[in-house]
N, C-alpha and C positions, 0 to 999 in steps of 0.2 A: 343224473342225465338230465340237464336243463330241458325245457319244452322246444321242440323244433319250431321254427321260424315259417310261418305260411306265407306263400308267394303267388301271386297272379301273374302269370308269364305269356306273354304274347309271341308266337312264334311264325317265321315265315313256314307255310307247310311242307317247302323241299328242307328246310333245316330240320324241322321236327322228324321227317321220315329218314333223313341222314343219322339224326340221332338216335332215333328207334331202331335202326337196322343195327347201328353200332350197340347199342344197348343189347339187341338179341344176341349177336354175336358172343358178347362177353358176360351173357345170361344174367343181365340186369333189368332191372325195371327201368323205363324210361327217366323217372324220378331219381333214380339212384345214379344212373350213367348222366344225368345234369350235374348233380352233386358232383361226382367224381371229375368230369372235364372241368368243372370251377377250381376244383382241388389242385389239380394238375396245373392249370394257368397261374393260379396264386403261386405255386411252389415256384415255377419257372418266373416270374417275376421277383422272387425273393420276398414274398410274402407268405410263407406257409402260416396257417393257422394253429399250429399245435408246436408247444416248446418241446416236445420229445421226439420230432421229427415223425408222428405217425400221422396218416391223414385220413383216419377214419375208414378208408376202403379196403383195409387188411393188408395192404402193404406198408413196408417201411419207408424211411425218408429216402434210402438210395433206389433208384428207378430200377422197377423190375424186382424187388425183394424177393418174389415169389418167380422160378424158373419160368422165363419165357411170358411174363406177365404182361398183356398189351403189346405184345409183339406181332407181327406175322409173322410168318414161316421164311425161314432164311435170313431174318433180321438179326444182325449179332448184337450184344450186349457190351461188346468190348468196343472204346471210343477210336474213332478214326484216327491212326496214326501214320505219319506217311512212312513209306520204306526208305530205309536207308542204305 
């Protein structure tokens, strides 16, 4: 595995607190949560960093490869489809 890049990051305290709470909810470190969030943003922008679709977070290319991963209670995994 290539050596990981080190980065000094300055954040607004409110942003840090929100990321820290999100990390605690997902049982991740703040550092891992920031990387997870960046990978989500890259995937949404069509700039996924891995050819095989894996993003290094334990989830596959399909959103929520693990049942319920990253979803709040009651949030559906199904796409919104209008009733016919």
